[in-house]
C-alpha positions in Angstrom: -165.9 14.8 -4.0 -162.1 14.0 -5.6 -159.0 14.9 -4.2 -156.6 16.7 -6.7 -153.6 17.7 -6.7 -153.5 21.8 -7.7 -151.2 22.8 -10.6 -147.8 24.6 -10.1 -148.8 28.1 -10.7 -151.8 28.0 -8.5 -150.0 26.4 -5.6 -147.4 29.6 -6.3 -150.6 32.3 -6.2 -151.8 30.6 -2.8 -147.6 30.7 -1.3 -148.0 34.4 -2.8 -151.0 35.5 -0.4 -149.0 34.3 2.9 -145.7 36.2 1.6 -146.9 39.1 -1.1 -150.0 40.9 0.7 -148.9 44.3 -0.7 -145.8 45.9 -2.3 -144.6 46.4 0.2 -144.2 42.9 1.1 -142.7 42.2 -1.9 -139.8 45.0 -1.5 -139.1 43.4 1.9 -138.2 39.8 0.4 -136.3 41.7 -2.4 -134.2 43.6 0.0 -133.5 40.9 2.5 -132.5 39.1 -0.3 -130.1 42.2 -1.2 -128.6 42.2 2.1 -128.0 38.7 2.3 -125.9 38.6 -0.9 -123.2 40.9 0.9 -124.7 43.7 -1.2 -123.0 47.4 0.1 -125.3 49.5 -1.8 -128.9 48.6 -2.7 -131.0 50.6 -4.8 -134.7 51.0 -4.6 -137.0 52.6 -7.3 -140.7 52.8 -7.0 -143.5 53.9 -9.5 -147.0 54.3 -8.0 -146.6 53.4 -4.5 -144.8 49.8 -5.9 -148.0 48.8 -7.4 -146.9 49.4 -10.9 -143.5 48.9 -11.0 -140.5 48.0 -8.1 -137.2 48.0 -9.0 -134.3 46.5 -6.5 -130.6 46.5 -7.5 -127.4 45.9 -5.4 -123.8 44.9 -5.7 -123.7 41.7 -4.1 -122.7 38.2 -5.1 -125.0 37.7 -8.2 -125.9 34.6 -9.8 -125.3 32.5 -13.0 -127.9 31.0 -15.0 -128.3 28.0 -13.6 -128.7 29.5 -9.9 -130.9 32.1 -11.5 -133.2 29.1 -12.7 -133.1 27.4 -9.3 -133.9 30.4 -7.8 -137.4 30.9 -9.4 -138.1 27.5 -8.0 -140.4 26.9 -5.0 -138.4 26.0 -1.8 -135.0 26.4 -3.3 -132.4 28.7 -0.8 -128.8 29.1 -1.0 -129.7 30.2 3.1 -129.5 26.8 4.7 -126.1 24.6 3.6 -128.4 21.4 6.4 -131.3 20.7 7.1 -131.0 22.8 10.5 -133.9 25.1 10.1 -133.9 26.8 13.5 -130.2 27.5 13.1 -130.5 30.7 10.3 -128.9 33.4 10.5 -129.7 35.6 7.5 -132.9 37.9 6.9 -134.7 35.6 4.4 -134.5 32.5 2.1 -133.3 33.2 -1.3 -135.7 32.1 -3.6 -138.4 31.3 -1.6 -140.3 34.5 -2.1 -139.6 34.9 -6.1 -141.6 32.5 -7.4 -144.6 33.7 -5.2 -143.7 37.6 -6.8 -143.5 35.8 -10.1 -146.9 34.4 -9.9 -148.6 37.5 -9.4 -146.9 39.9 -11.2 -143.9 40.4 -14.6 -140.8 39.6 -12.7 -137.6 39.9 -14.8 -134.8 39.1 -13.1 -131.0 40.0 -14.0 -127.6 38.7 -12.5 -124.0 38.3 -13.0 -121.1 36.9 -10.9 -117.6 38.9 -10.5 -115.7 37.8 -13.5 -118.5 36.3 -14.9 -121.7 37.0 -17.6 -124.3 38.5 -16.8 -127.7 36.6 -17.5 -131.9 37.8 -17.4 -135.0 35.5 -17.1 -138.1 36.9 -17.5 -141.1 35.1 -15.8 -144.9 36.5 -16.4 -147.2 35.9 -13.9 -145.6 32.2 -13.3 -144.8 31.8 -17.1 -141.4 31.9 -18.5 -141.1 34.1 -21.2 -138.0 35.2 -22.2 -133.9 34.3 -20.9 -130.8 35.5 -22.3 -127.6 37.5 -21.9 -127.7 40.8 -19.8 -125.5 43.6 -19.6 -124.5 44.8 -16.2 -121.9 44.9 -13.7 -121.6 42.3 -10.7 -124.7 42.1 -8.8 -128.7 41.5 -9.1 -131.4 43.7 -10.4 -135.0 42.6 -9.8 -137.9 44.1 -11.7 -141.2 43.6 -10.6 -144.1 45.2 -13.1 -147.9 44.8 -12.6 -148.3 43.2 -9.5 -151.7 41.6 -8.6 -152.5 42.6 -12.5 -154.2 39.4 -13.2 -155.3 38.9 -10.1 -158.2 41.5 -10.0 -159.8 40.0 -6.4 -156.3 41.1 -4.6 -155.6 44.2 -6.7 -158.6 46.2 -5.4 -157.8 45.5 -1.8 -154.6 47.8 -2.8 -154.7 51.0 -0.9 -154.1 54.4 -2.7 -150.6 54.6 -4.0 -149.8 57.1 -1.3 -150.7 54.6 1.3 -148.6 52.1 -0.5 -145.5 53.9 -1.2 -145.4 55.2 2.6 -145.3 51.1 3.8 -142.7 50.6 0.8 -140.6 53.3 2.5 -140.8 52.1 6.0 -140.1 48.6 5.1 -136.7 50.1 3.4 -136.1 52.6 6.3 -136.4 49.7 8.9 -134.2 47.4 6.8 -131.5 50.5 6.7 -131.4 51.1 9.8 -130.8 47.3 10.9 -127.7 47.4 8.4 -126.0 51.2 9.0 -123.1 49.2 6.9 -125.1 49.3 3.9 -126.0 52.3 2.1 -129.6 52.5 0.7 -131.1 54.9 -2.5 -134.9 55.3 -2.7 -136.4 56.8 -6.1 -140.1 57.4 -6.4 -141.8 58.3 -9.5 -138.1 59.8 -10.2 -138.0 61.9 -7.1 -135.3 60.9 -4.9 -136.6 60.3 -1.5 -133.7 58.3 0.5 -130.1 58.6 0.6 -127.6 56.9 3.3 -124.5 56.4 2.9 -122.6 53.1 4.2 -120.8 52.8 6.9 -122.3 54.9 9.4 -122.3 53.9 13.2 -125.6 52.6 14.4 -126.9 55.9 16.4 -125.8 58.2 13.3 -128.0 56.0 10.9 -131.3 55.8 13.3 -131.3 59.8 13.7 -130.7 59.8 9.4 -133.6 58.3 9.1 -136.1 60.0 11.9 -136.3 63.2 13.4 -132.8 65.3 13.7 -134.6 66.6 16.8 -134.2 63.4 18.1 -130.5 63.6 18.6 -131.2 66.2 21.6 -134.5 64.8 23.1 -133.0 60.9 23.5 -131.2 58.5 25.6 -128.7 55.7 24.7 -129.4 51.9 25.7 -126.7 49.7 26.3 -127.7 46.9 28.9 -126.1 43.0 29.1 -127.6 40.1 30.5 -125.8 37.0 30.2 -125.3 36.7 26.3 -128.1 38.8 25.6 -127.6 42.7 24.5 -130.0 45.4 24.0 -128.8 48.5 22.4 -130.1 51.8 20.5 -132.0 54.8 21.4 -135.1 55.9 23.3 -136.9 58.9 23.3 -137.7 61.5 26.1 -141.1 61.0 27.6 -141.6 64.4 26.7 -140.8 63.7 22.9 -143.5 61.3 21.6 -145.8 61.2 18.8 -149.5 60.3 18.7 -149.4 56.9 16.8 -146.5 54.0 17.0 -145.3 54.6 13.6 -141.8 55.2 15.0 -141.1 52.6 17.2 -138.2 50.3 15.5 -137.7 47.0 17.5 -134.9 44.7 15.4 -133.5 40.9 16.9 -130.7 39.8 15.1 -130.7 42.4 12.7 -133.9 41.8 11.4 -136.9 44.2 11.6 -139.5 42.5 14.1 -143.4 44.2 14.8 -143.5 41.7 18.1 -146.7 42.0 20.5 -144.2 41.3 23.1 -141.4 43.8 22.6 -144.4 46.3 22.3 -146.1 45.2 25.6 -142.4 45.9 27.3 -142.2 49.1 26.0 -145.5 50.1 26.9 -144.3 49.2 30.7 -141.4 51.0 30.8 -143.3 54.3 29.6 -146.5 53.4 31.9 -147.2 56.9 33.7 -145.1 58.8 31.7 -146.8 58.9 28.7 -150.6 59.3 28.4 -152.0 56.3 27.0 -152.9 58.2 23.4 -148.8 59.2 23.2 -146.2 57.0 21.6 -141.9 57.1 22.5 -139.7 57.1 19.4 -137.6 54.2 20.2 -134.7 51.7 18.3 -133.8 48.8 20.1 -131.7 46.2 18.7 -132.0 43.3 20.9 -128.8 40.0 20.2 -129.9 36.7 21.4 -128.0 33.8 20.9 -130.2 31.7 17.9 -130.8 28.9 20.4 -133.4 31.0 22.6 -135.1 32.4 19.9 -137.3 31.2 16.7 -137.5 33.2 14.1 -139.9 31.0 11.7 -143.0 31.5 13.7 -144.8 34.3 10.9 -144.3 33.6 7.3 -143.5 37.2 6.6 -141.1 36.8 9.4 -142.5 39.7 11.2 -142.7 37.8 14.4 -140.2 36.1 16.6 -140.9 33.8 19.6 -138.4 34.0 22.8 -137.4 30.9 24.9 -137.6 32.9 27.6 -139.9 35.9 27.1 -139.7 37.3 31.0 -135.7 37.8 30.7 -136.6 39.9 27.8 -139.8 41.9 28.7 -137.8 42.2 32.7 -134.9 43.7 30.7 -136.8 46.0 28.4 -138.9 47.5 31.3 -136.5 47.5 34.3 -133.4 48.7 31.7 -135.3 51.3 30.0 -136.7 52.7 33.4 -133.3 52.8 34.7 -132.0 54.6 32.1 -135.0 57.5 32.2 -134.6 57.3 36.0 -130.8 58.5 35.5 -131.9 61.6 33.4 -133.7 62.6 36.0 -135.5 66.3 35.2 -134.5 66.3 31.7 -137.2 68.0 29.5 -137.6 68.4 25.7 -135.3 70.6 24.2 -136.6 72.8 21.5 -135.3 76.1 19.9 -136.4 79.2 20.8 -138.2 80.3 17.5 -140.5 77.0 18.5 -141.3 78.1 21.7 -142.4 81.3 21.0 -144.7 80.1 18.0 -146.7 77.5 20.7 -146.9 80.9 23.1 -150.3 82.2 24.1 -150.8 85.0 26.4 -153.2 84.6 28.7 -156.1 87.0 29.9 -155.0 87.1 33.7 -154.8 89.9 35.4 -152.4 89.1 38.4 -152.4 91.0 41.9 -149.6 93.8 42.0 -146.2 92.2 42.4 -144.8 92.1 45.8 -141.1 91.9 46.8 -139.3 90.3 49.5 -137.0 92.2 51.9 -134.6 88.7 52.1 -133.5 86.2 49.6 -134.5 82.7 50.9 -133.6 80.7 48.0 -134.3 76.6 50.0 -137.1 77.5 52.4 -138.1 74.6 54.6 -141.1 75.5 56.1 -144.2 74.2 57.7 -145.8 72.4 54.9 -149.3 72.7 55.8 -149.9 75.1 53.1 -150.2 72.2 50.5 -150.4 69.0 52.6 -153.0 70.1 54.9 -153.3 71.7 58.9 -154.0 68.5 60.4 -151.3 67.1 59.2 -149.0 65.6 62.4 -145.4 67.0 63.2 -143.9 63.5 62.2 -145.5 63.6 58.8 -144.5 67.5 58.2 -140.7 66.0 59.0 -141.1 63.4 56.3 -142.2 66.3 53.7 -139.5 68.4 55.0 -136.9 65.8 54.5 -138.6 64.8 50.5 -138.0 68.2 49.4 -142.0 68.6 49.0 -142.6 71.5 51.0 -143.7 74.9 49.6 -145.1 77.3 51.7 -143.3 80.7 52.3 -141.0 81.5 55.2 -143.6 83.1 58.1 -142.3 86.6 57.4 -143.2 86.2 53.7 -146.1 88.3 52.2 -148.4 86.0 50.9 -149.0 86.8 47.5 -145.3 87.3 46.2 -144.7 87.0 42.7 -140.8 88.5 42.6 -137.8 89.0 44.3 -134.9 91.4 44.0 -132.8 91.5 40.9 -129.7 91.0 43.1 -130.3 87.9 44.1 -127.6 85.7 43.0 -128.2 82.5 40.2 -127.1 79.5 41.3 -124.5 77.4 39.5 -125.4 75.4 36.7 -124.3 72.1 37.8 -125.9 72.1 41.3 -129.0 74.0 40.4 -129.6 74.1 36.2 -133.2 75.1 36.9 -132.1 78.3 38.4 -134.0 80.7 41.1 -137.2 81.9 40.4 -137.8 85.6 39.5 -141.9 85.4 39.1 -144.8 84.1 37.7 -147.0 84.3 34.7 -150.7 83.7 34.6 -150.9 82.4 37.6 -149.7 78.9 36.0 -145.8 79.7 34.9 -142.6 79.9 37.0 -140.5 82.0 35.4 -136.8 81.0 36.8 -133.2 82.2 35.8 -130.2 79.8 35.4 -126.6 80.5 34.6 -127.0 79.6 30.6 -130.8 81.1 30.2 -134.6 81.5 30.8 -136.3 78.7 32.2 -140.3 78.5 32.3 -141.8 75.9 34.5 -145.7 74.4 34.4 -146.5 74.7 38.4 -149.3 72.1 37.7 -147.3 69.5 35.7 -144.3 70.0 37.7 -146.2 69.2 41.1 -148.1 66.5 39.4 -145.2 64.4 38.7 -143.4 65.4 42.1 -146.7 63.7 44.0 -146.9 60.3 41.5 -142.9 59.9 42.4 -143.8 60.3 46.2 -146.5 57.7 46.0 -144.6 55.4 43.6 -141.9 55.4 46.6 -144.7 54.2 48.6 -146.0 51.3 46.6 -141.8 50.2 46.8 -141.8 49.9 50.6 -141.5 53.3 52.0 -145.2 53.8 52.9 -147.4 57.1 52.5 -148.0 59.4 55.5 -151.6 58.9 56.1 -153.8 61.8 57.0 -157.2 59.9 59.2 -161.0 61.3 58.3 -162.7 62.7 61.4 -165.7 61.6 59.9 -165.2 58.4 57.7 -166.8 59.1 54.5 -169.2 56.8 52.8 -168.7 56.0 48.4 -171.5 54.7 46.9 -170.4 52.6 43.8 -171.7 49.6 41.9 -170.6 46.1 42.9 -168.3 45.5 40.5 -166.2 48.2 41.5 -166.4 47.9 45.2 -164.8 44.5 44.8 -162.1 45.6 42.5 -161.5 48.0 45.2 -161.9 45.7 48.1 -159.7 43.1 46.0 -156.7 45.9 46.2 -157.3 47.6 49.7 -153.9 46.2 51.1 -151.9 47.9 48.1 -154.2 50.6 48.4 -152.9 51.2 51.5 -149.4 51.4 50.6 -150.3 54.6 48.6 -152.3 56.3 51.7 -156.1 55.4 51.1 -157.2 53.5 53.4 -160.9 51.7 52.6 -162.9 49.2 53.8 -166.1 47.5 52.3 -169.4 49.1 53.8 -172.0 46.6 52.4 -172.5 45.0 48.8 -172.5 48.8 47.2 -170.2 51.1 49.1 -166.8 51.7 50.3 -165.7 53.2 53.7 -163.1 55.7 53.4 -160.9 56.2 56.5 -157.9 58.2 55.4 -156.4 59.6 52.5 -152.7 60.6 51.6 -151.4 63.5 53.5 -149.8 64.8 50.8 -152.8 65.4 48.9 -154.5 67.4 51.6 -158.5 68.3 51.6 -159.4 66.6 48.5 -162.9 65.4 47.2 -163.0 61.5 48.9 -165.7 60.9 46.5 -164.4 61.5 43.3 -160.8 60.3 44.2 -162.3 56.7 45.3 -164.3 56.8 41.7 -161.9 57.5 39.7 -159.6 54.9 41.2 -162.2 52.4 40.8 -162.6 53.6 36.9 -158.9 53.0 36.5 -158.7 49.6 38.5 -161.6 48.7 35.5 -160.2 50.6 32.4 -156.5 49.7 32.2 -155.9 46.6 30.3 -157.1 43.4 32.3 -153.3 41.7 31.2 -151.6 43.9 33.1 -150.6 42.8 37.0 -152.5 44.4 40.1 -149.4 46.3 41.0 -148.8 47.5 37.2 -152.4 49.0 37.3 -151.9 50.3 40.6 -148.7 52.3 39.1 -150.9 54.3 36.7 -153.8 54.1 39.8 -150.9 56.4 41.4 -150.9 58.9 38.4 -154.9 59.7 39.0 -154.4 60.1 42.6 -151.3 62.7 42.2 -153.6 64.6 40.0 -155.8 65.0 42.7 -153.3 66.7 44.6 -151.3 68.7 42.7 -150.6 72.6 42.4 -153.5 73.8 40.0 -152.4 76.5 37.4 -154.3 80.0 38.2 -152.7 79.6 42.0 -150.7 82.5 43.2 -147.5 81.3 44.8 -145.1 82.7 46.8 -141.0 82.9 45.4 -140.6 80.5 48.2 -142.5 77.9 46.8 -141.5 78.6 43.7 -137.7 78.0 44.4 -138.7 74.8 46.5 -140.7 73.5 43.9 -137.1 74.2 41.5 -135.2 72.1 43.9 -137.8 69.5 44.5 -137.8 68.9 40.8 -133.9 68.6 40.3 -133.7 65.9 42.4 -136.6 63.6 41.2 -137.1 61.2 38.6 -138.9 61.8 35.6 -139.7 65.8 36.7 -138.9 66.9 33.1 -142.4 65.7 32.1 -145.9 65.4 33.6 -148.0 62.2 33.9 -149.0 62.4 30.7 -146.0 63.0 28.7 -146.0 66.6 28.8 -143.0 68.6 29.1 -143.2 70.2 32.8 -140.3 73.1 31.9 -138.8 74.2 28.9 -135.2 76.3 28.7 -134.4 78.9 26.0 -130.4 80.0 26.3 -129.0 82.9 26.7 -127.8 83.0 23.2 -131.5 82.4 22.0 -132.8 85.2 24.0 -130.0 87.5 22.5 -131.0 86.3 19.2 -134.1 87.1 19.6 -133.3 90.8 20.1 -131.0 91.3 17.0 -127.8 90.8 19.8 -126.5 88.0 17.6 
């Protein structure tokens, strides 16, 4: 078979397959060209999800008739003054996508230089069908109609108009977030769906393009290491979504969907979120041009870093430190939302009892939660770490409220207040200086146990409680191999294991803080976690996730009655423990209703 040169129209259609896979891809190229042209305001009009009509109008520098003709030729650009393609600082290459779009749609290009005459050029599926003067203010207007109308093999793979519209809107939001100095307007089928003014700061633009609640449930990020800078906002772990559609990542002002960055985000939120939940994030990376390659993907949605470990380390370490600094913060929600989610549980609690005296900060032996066989040194260590919740010796065992005259601690010192009772043997009700606090006792204690296990992994060994008779746990051989390989690291978490034949493990000790537990179930869960988590993670990262499973085994369960002394000890510990505002699955451990919200509910305001 002889080799032949393909006609220009077919070459452009092949190129369109790389760049213009759907209306949102064409819209991305057109808006990027408008930004690179120096526009201060960009208007986007969409019809039927962009399938029948896409229009982008800007007030940028514009083009004359000769430049317009050149822009519609392949590989013609104003973005590269020389041949150093690695030094490109713009979002795209004006003219690279235009001929590809024009080869699979009807494209009308109008443009005018400031002080010059407007000109129009019309290309219908690769063929120039008209050109002549045009009336418009300075700038450029691009109209794309009937995308893939003559390429049925491509058009039938487009999704519904609603899905294509959602993708178009997401593209504009990401570009608008990267350029808060530029105003954006989006209209869909004649209805205005987005309107943001130029000249905003970055955080204001992020808030305007995401949910309003993000401002009260986010943390600002500002990290520097050499010439690399990372800024933006990240949500508290308790403010999350079921899909990762609200993770906005930018490199040198360019929106990207890079696997390295997404993986680093997942590592930063490890053990703070369930695996099926995702944070809301807007991160802006500024990297020297020589340290990143933006030309590894035709649509430039992926990048390649010269030192990927530096970038990943900055994201994981920097975001974890930021989350650590905000300690026990939890999701903030209005009173109406809190009451709407309220469910009365049919639990009949015992009659309330009162303490004769007020002991807000007890430090009693921790045998109530951590096992009676724990040695005195272990009790001292637990007491020093404020992880004991046992009542004082003279307290009644089923205490559920205390005298109303007990003082409320100052908000700065103890923002979670003082316990006033327990609801449904699950929720602690506390009075703070500025409102009412409700705590999920199981979720809160689960986080406290996890944080102590994590300290064990950082070198402060977790106290172990030896078993009087070692327990044999039978597993399949691969599971035993995984446990044997991780035995030394599990020792730091307080679990002492050794191989007992080809398909069994011997358990000699368990973490003292977990008390009496089902060793068989604990070891089986650890083996499952070591097998189930992503094999790409290092052993230490997988053990961080295993620690969350162990914490769940040893935490205070819902349905257990706590004394007021135990409740107060739990509150005090939460106030000094990182991440205590959310459980190991990203759910809030406490919520607060301000006094103003309570008064509003009762008509006092």
